[in-house]
C-alpha positions in Angstrom: -61.9 9.3 48.5 -58.9 7.0 48.5 -58.8 3.9 50.8 -56.5 0.9 51.4 -57.8 -2.5 50.6 -56.1 -5.8 51.7 -57.4 -8.4 49.3 -55.6 -11.4 50.8 -52.1 -13.0 50.6 -50.3 -9.7 51.2 -51.9 -7.9 48.3 -52.4 -4.2 48.9 -54.6 -2.0 46.7 -55.6 1.6 46.7 -59.2 2.0 45.7 -61.7 4.8 45.3 -64.9 4.7 47.4 -67.6 7.2 48.4 -67.1 9.5 51.4 -69.3 7.9 54.1 -72.8 9.2 54.5 -73.7 9.9 58.1 -76.5 8.4 60.2 -77.8 9.5 63.5 -75.0 9.5 66.2 -72.1 9.4 63.7 -69.5 12.0 62.9 -67.3 12.5 59.8 -63.6 12.7 60.6 -60.9 13.7 58.2 -58.0 11.3 58.9 -54.7 13.1 59.7 -52.7 10.1 60.9 -53.4 6.3 60.9 -50.9 3.8 62.3 -50.1 0.2 61.2 -50.4 -2.1 64.1 -48.9 -5.6 64.5 -52.5 -6.9 64.7 -53.1 -5.5 61.2 -50.2 -7.5 59.9 -51.2 -10.7 61.7 -55.0 -10.7 61.1 -55.4 -8.8 57.8 -52.2 -8.5 55.8 -51.0 -12.1 56.3 -54.5 -13.5 56.0 -55.3 -15.3 52.8 -58.9 -14.3 53.0 -59.7 -11.0 51.3 -61.8 -8.4 53.1 -63.6 -5.3 51.9 -63.2 -3.6 55.3 -60.8 -0.6 55.3 -58.1 -1.4 57.8 -56.7 1.0 60.5 -57.7 1.3 64.2 -55.0 3.7 65.4 -56.5 7.0 64.2 -56.4 10.7 64.8 -58.0 13.5 62.8 -60.2 16.6 62.5 -64.0 16.7 62.5 -65.3 17.5 59.1 -69.0 17.1 59.8 -70.3 17.1 63.4 -73.8 16.0 62.4 -75.7 18.1 65.0 -73.9 16.4 67.9 -73.7 18.0 71.3 -70.1 17.4 72.4 -68.0 18.1 69.3 -67.8 20.8 66.6 -66.4 21.0 63.1 -62.7 21.6 63.4 -62.2 19.8 66.7 -59.0 17.7 66.8 -59.8 14.1 67.9 -58.4 10.6 68.3 -60.4 7.4 68.4 -61.2 4.6 70.8 -61.5 1.8 68.3 -64.1 -0.2 70.3 -67.7 0.2 69.2 -69.9 -1.1 72.0 -73.3 -0.8 73.6 -72.1 1.8 76.1 -74.6 0.6 78.6 -73.4 -2.7 80.2 -71.3 -3.0 83.3 -68.1 -3.4 81.3 -68.8 -0.3 79.2 -69.6 1.8 82.2 -66.3 0.8 83.8 -64.3 1.6 80.6 -63.6 -2.1 79.9 -65.1 -1.9 76.4 -63.2 -5.0 75.2 -65.5 -7.2 77.2 -68.8 -5.9 75.9 -70.8 -8.6 74.2 -71.7 -6.3 71.4 -68.1 -5.3 70.7 -67.1 -4.5 67.1 -63.7 -3.0 66.3 -63.0 -0.2 63.9 -60.6 -1.4 61.2 -61.6 -5.1 61.6 -65.4 -5.3 61.8 -66.2 -1.9 60.3 -64.2 0.5 58.1 -61.1 1.9 59.7 -58.8 4.9 59.2 -56.5 4.0 56.4 -58.5 6.3 54.1 -59.2 10.0 53.8 -62.4 10.2 55.8 -64.1 7.9 58.3 -67.5 7.9 59.9 -67.5 6.9 63.5 -70.0 7.0 66.5 -69.7 10.2 68.5 -69.1 8.0 71.6 -65.8 6.7 70.1 -64.3 10.1 69.8 -61.9 11.6 72.3 -60.6 15.2 72.2 -57.0 15.6 71.2 -55.3 18.2 73.5 -54.0 21.2 71.6 -50.4 20.6 72.7 -50.3 17.2 71.1 -49.8 16.4 67.5 -51.9 14.2 65.3 -49.1 11.6 65.3 -49.0 11.7 69.1 -52.7 11.2 69.0 -52.2 7.9 67.1 -49.8 6.8 69.9 -52.5 7.5 72.6 -54.8 4.9 71.1 -54.1 1.2 70.9 -50.4 1.9 70.1 -49.7 3.0 73.7 -52.9 1.8 75.3 -52.1 -1.9 75.0 -48.5 -1.7 76.4 -49.5 0.8 79.1 -52.2 -1.5 80.3 -49.9 -4.5 80.2 -47.2 -2.7 82.2 -49.8 -1.7 84.8 -50.8 -5.3 85.2 -47.2 -6.2 86.1 -47.6 -4.0 89.2 -44.0 -2.8 89.0 -42.3 -1.6 92.1 -39.5 1.0 91.8 -36.1 -0.6 91.2 -37.5 -4.0 90.1 -35.8 -5.7 87.2 -38.2 -6.1 84.3 -37.5 -8.0 81.1 -39.4 -6.9 78.0 -39.3 -9.7 75.4 -39.8 -8.4 71.9 -38.8 -4.8 71.2 -41.1 -4.0 68.3 -43.5 -1.0 68.5 -45.4 -2.8 71.3 -42.3 -3.7 73.2 -40.7 -0.2 72.9 -43.7 1.4 74.4 -43.7 -1.2 77.2 -40.1 -0.3 77.9 -40.9 3.4 78.0 -43.9 2.8 80.3 -42.0 0.4 82.6 -39.2 2.9 83.0 -41.9 5.5 83.8 -43.0 3.3 86.7 -39.5 2.9 88.0 -38.3 -0.4 86.5 -34.8 -1.3 85.5 -35.5 -2.7 82.0 -33.8 -5.5 80.1 -34.8 -5.6 76.4 -34.6 -8.7 74.3 -35.0 -8.9 70.6 -33.4 -10.4 67.5 -33.4 -7.1 65.5 -30.4 -4.9 66.3 -32.1 -1.7 65.1 -34.9 -2.3 67.6 -32.5 -3.0 70.4 -30.8 0.3 69.8 -34.2 2.0 69.9 -35.0 0.2 73.1 -31.9 1.6 74.7 -32.8 5.1 73.5 -36.1 4.8 75.3 -34.8 3.7 78.6 -33.6 0.0 78.5 -30.7 -0.4 80.9 -29.6 -3.6 79.2 -30.1 -4.9 75.7 -29.7 -8.6 74.7 -29.9 -10.2 71.3 -32.3 -13.1 71.6 -30.5 -15.1 68.9 -27.9 -16.0 71.7 -28.5 -18.0 74.8 -29.3 -15.1 77.2 -30.0 -16.9 80.5 -26.4 -16.6 81.5 -26.5 -12.8 80.9 -29.7 -12.6 82.9 -28.1 -14.5 85.8 -25.2 -12.1 85.7 -27.5 -9.0 85.9 -29.7 -10.5 88.6 -27.0 -12.3 90.7 -28.6 -15.6 89.7 -32.1 -14.8 91.1 -33.9 -14.2 87.8 -35.9 -11.1 86.8 -38.8 -9.8 88.9 -41.2 -9.4 86.1 -41.5 -10.2 82.4 -43.7 -8.6 79.8 -43.8 -10.8 76.7 -44.5 -8.9 73.4 -43.0 -11.4 71.1 -45.9 -13.8 70.8 -43.4 -16.5 70.0 -43.9 -19.9 71.8 -40.2 -20.5 72.0 -39.6 -17.0 73.5 -42.4 -17.3 76.0 -40.9 -20.5 77.4 -37.5 -18.8 77.7 -39.2 -15.8 79.3 -40.8 -18.0 82.0 -37.4 -19.7 82.6 -35.6 -16.4 83.5 -38.3 -15.3 86.0 -37.4 -15.5 89.7 -39.4 -17.6 92.1 -42.8 -16.0 92.5 -42.1 -13.7 89.6 -44.9 -12.2 87.5 -45.2 -12.5 83.7 -47.7 -10.5 81.6 -48.5 -12.0 78.3 -49.5 -9.4 75.7 -48.0 -10.7 72.5 -50.4 -12.9 70.6 -49.5 -16.6 70.7 -52.2 -19.1 69.6 -50.7 -22.3 70.9 -48.0 -23.3 73.3 -46.9 -26.6 75.0 -45.4 -26.5 78.5 -44.8 -28.6 81.6 -47.0 -26.8 84.0 -45.2 -28.2 87.1 -41.7 -27.3 85.9 -42.7 -24.0 84.3 -45.2 -22.5 86.7 -46.0 -24.6 89.8 -42.5 -25.3 91.0 -41.6 -21.6 91.0 -45.1 -20.3 92.0 -45.0 -18.0 89.0 -48.0 -15.7 88.3 -49.0 -15.6 84.6 -51.4 -12.8 83.5 -53.0 -12.1 80.2 -53.4 -8.5 79.0 -55.5 -7.2 76.2 -56.0 -3.6 74.9 -56.6 -0.9 77.5 -59.2 0.6 79.8 -60.7 4.0 78.7 -60.0 5.4 82.2 -56.2 5.1 81.4 -56.3 7.6 78.6 -55.6 10.7 80.8 -52.6 8.9 82.3 -51.3 8.0 78.8 -51.7 11.6 77.7 -49.5 12.8 80.6 -46.9 10.1 79.8 -46.7 11.3 76.2 -46.3 14.9 77.5 -43.5 13.9 79.8 -41.6 11.8 77.3 -39.1 13.9 75.4 -38.7 12.8 71.7 -41.5 10.4 71.7 -42.3 11.3 68.1 -39.1 9.4 67.2 -41.0 6.2 67.7 -42.7 7.1 64.4 -39.9 5.9 62.0 -41.8 6.0 58.7 -44.5 8.2 57.2 -46.3 7.2 54.0 -49.1 8.5 51.8 -52.0 6.1 51.2 -50.6 5.6 47.6 -47.5 4.1 49.2 -49.4 1.5 51.2 -47.7 -1.5 49.5 -44.3 -0.4 50.7 -45.5 0.6 54.1 -47.0 -2.8 54.8 -43.9 -4.6 53.4 -41.7 -2.7 55.8 -44.1 -3.4 58.7 -44.1 -7.1 58.0 -40.3 -7.1 57.7 -40.1 -5.4 61.2 -38.3 -2.4 59.7 -38.4 0.7 61.9 -40.8 1.1 64.8 -44.2 2.8 64.2 -45.3 3.3 60.6 -48.1 5.9 60.0 -50.1 7.1 57.0 -50.5 10.8 56.6 -52.6 12.9 54.1 -50.9 14.6 51.2 -51.9 17.9 52.8 -49.5 17.2 55.6 -46.5 17.3 53.3 
């Protein structure tokens, strides 16, 4: 079968490798859609260290070999929770798989979905409803899961003014979700194409972050500042600006990955009694809620701006790195 290999320093190769052999508890899935995530770009594509792990953790497909399992059959349509865990600890039992001490992640620690077939534990499979497409199945996973969880952590009240900083794939889905919870959303980004997409999916205001936007925020909020901020940019400079536009006792949820930042804690947090929360991935119990959100959102498939075959992976990753479009997915040749 064909598979994508990232061999360091933005080098993308298409290789041939054997179809996985199944062991007890594993199921063979034919991949029907696999998305490129910002984490793939940050941790794999831009990493100078080569890896032999097949990337891809946003995956949907159809079961090719059920391997005598009890809950799935050949032909079932599925999507994946990418977190392989012990399934026994308190965190796993509550759906917070990301905190399991035995956590490994499909597409990073074990082979992922940018290939034709993937072998995964049965416990990682979720049935894809018949009324949802495989591409919508990709959105249910980490693509929507991470922003959905972040927006819930903001505890939005209807009518609150919420700023989403960074309108890439993560930010667009934060906007969509925040609007779903009743927010008036301000979207900030430096890419005009993404700002237009943000407006299409519910942003009431769009602001180009290349300009000084505090004056515009004051105009919108009558000088009070925004109620909530969800930062998807991961930029230290943007994060400090985001904190600055929050009102007194405002809440900021940090979901964009930023490794290091320097701030004056008194001026930035203490003096305004700001609440700063981290948010990572999603809880498995939120999946039914996300399915309903996808069902209710007309035109959500338009978030998928590009579709590529595995053989076109070099161009797909280049576009993703250059922040072109929104969500980029790989599809099998049989889908064309």
